[in-house]
C-alpha positions, 0 to 999 in steps of 0.5 A: 499500499502507497504512503499516500493511501495510508496517510488517506486512511489515517486522515479518514479514521481521524475524522471519524473519531473526531465526529464520534462524540457519544457512546451507546450502551444498547440494552435490547435483547439481541445486541447487548452481551452483558446487560448486568455489567452495562449498568456497572459501566454507567454507574462508573461513568456517572462516578467520573463525572462523565455525562450520562443519559438513560433512553427509556424504552429505546432499545431496552433502556440504552444508556448514552455515555460521553465518548472516551477512550477510557470508557471504550476500554472499560467496556471491552475489559467488562465485556459490555457491547457498545456502539460509537455514535456521531453527533448527528446519530445522537441528535437524530436518536434524541429527536425520536425519543423526544417525539410526542408520538413516542413513549420514550424519554431521555433521563440525565443521570448526574450523581452516583448514589452512595449505596449501603446494604443492610446485611449481617457481618460475615455474609458472602455476596452470594448469600443476598441477590442484591450483594451478588449483582452489586459485586458482579456489576462492580458497583460499590456498596458498604455493608451496614447493620444494626449498630450502624443504623441505630447510631444514625449512619444512614444519613451517609447513604442515598440508597439502602437494600434490605438483606433477606431479613426478619424484622420481627425478631422471630428469627425468619421463622425457621424454628419449625425446621432448623431449631436444632441446626447449628447455624439457627443456634449460632444466629439466635445467639449472635442476634441476642448478644447484639441486641444486648449489646445495643441496650435492648432486652429482646431482639424483637425490640432492637429489630423494631427500632431499626425498622423505625430508623429505616423508616425515618431514612425513607421519610427524609428523602432516602431510597429503600429496596427490599427483597424476599422476607425483608419486605413484609416482615419490615411492614409487620415490624412497623404495625406492631410497635409496642405490641409483643407478637413473638411466642416464648421460643423466640423471646422468652415470654408469651405473646400479648393477648389478642395481638392481632387486633392491636396491629397499626395498618396506618404505620406501614409502607405498602400493606394493609388488613393482613392477618399474622401467622400465629404458628411459631413452627410455621414458615410464614409471617402473615397472609401477605404472602402467596407462597402456599396459595399459589398453584402455579407450575414452574414452566408457567411462573412468569409475571408481567412488567407493566408499561408506564408513560416514560415522559409523564412517569419517569420514575416507574419507567426507569424501575421497568426498563428491560428487554423483555415485559415477561420476567421468570418467576422465582420463589422465596420466603415471600414469593409474591404479595396478595394484591388485595392487601397492597394499599391503593397508593402504592404502585404495582409495577409486575404482577402475575394475574394467573394468581392475583399476585404482585411481584414488584411494588413501588411507592413513596413515603415522605420525601423518599421512595421504597420498591419491594421485589418479592422472592430470593434469587431471580436465577434460582427458582426454589432457593434453599438453605445450602443451595450452590452459589448463583453464578452470574456469568451464566446469567449476564442477561437475567431480566430479574437482576436487571430490575434490581439494578434499575432500583440501584441506578434511578437515584442518580437521575436528575430530579425534576417535578413529576407531572403526576 
């Protein structure tokens, strides 16, 4: 090849590079190799003060990033698919999104939220779907527990996830099946020691105090996300404030007489009119959960994501971004929520109409917001104690795990007054 031709190609490539001002991370089903790590790339860019936007309902909820060599390199290292766009191409996409005829919106992401995960000391990432996917996506988080919450350290964070947890002081209702298991005995003892250290006579009292601190965090403007038993047990703990609902094997004395009549539904975030389960050996907190009321075979267990107006309702739209509207179901101690027991001001974002159950709900409390996602692990259908670790390298395009990451990222969005 002549030197003249080489010079021409170099000039052409340089010219193209000069016009390439943006990087698109497509999030549709066929183009993106690793949806989960794409969230990590976007978080990393925001943290480094690069411009970033979330293109709601455009190619599965694509991310538009500033073009920089280190971003391209990071995408290549993490195995995230990306496309380089010129200014003209970007403007065409943004014009399409802005059209009133399109249910799309471009949301600016400007502040990387500080993430905390409420989880016991020593827990491994695979013990909880959220810590597992945060670790996989390389999104930094800080583990905190009762001591940090009760010493008002939540103010250091924007976003809080509640680990698979029991806020009622009944040790996950594992008494019936695991009361003689070494792990159950050890965890009960550790919880009692910690409660005493924190100045409480009972674990239920300590957990109730923690639940109220988390409530105050949300009311003050925080974002809270909970999965599995941390959803209904949190609301139950708030509703039973000052009421002893624990049997002697949990706290050393009988429960309060007729405690069901003393439940205060006005204290809860999401649920109403529920009936508590009085049997200490029964692996269930209340009738909020649908686990034992389900008649859905595994092959038909899916839930549907609701479609919202991206321009008018950007928050639920962000929370539901995905490359499919049909998400594979999965079980947990709290597998699904009875729709009849959800407050009218709480938004149902994912449901299985086949069984009249909600799987994914969202609401506001004070200045803050909360999201409850039922089930334990989106890629482990019937998670049991001792089950092997979920390897996310085998599920890089998991729709269920994408919903978790939507919640991690949406607090980064530039705040604007909602139209509804």
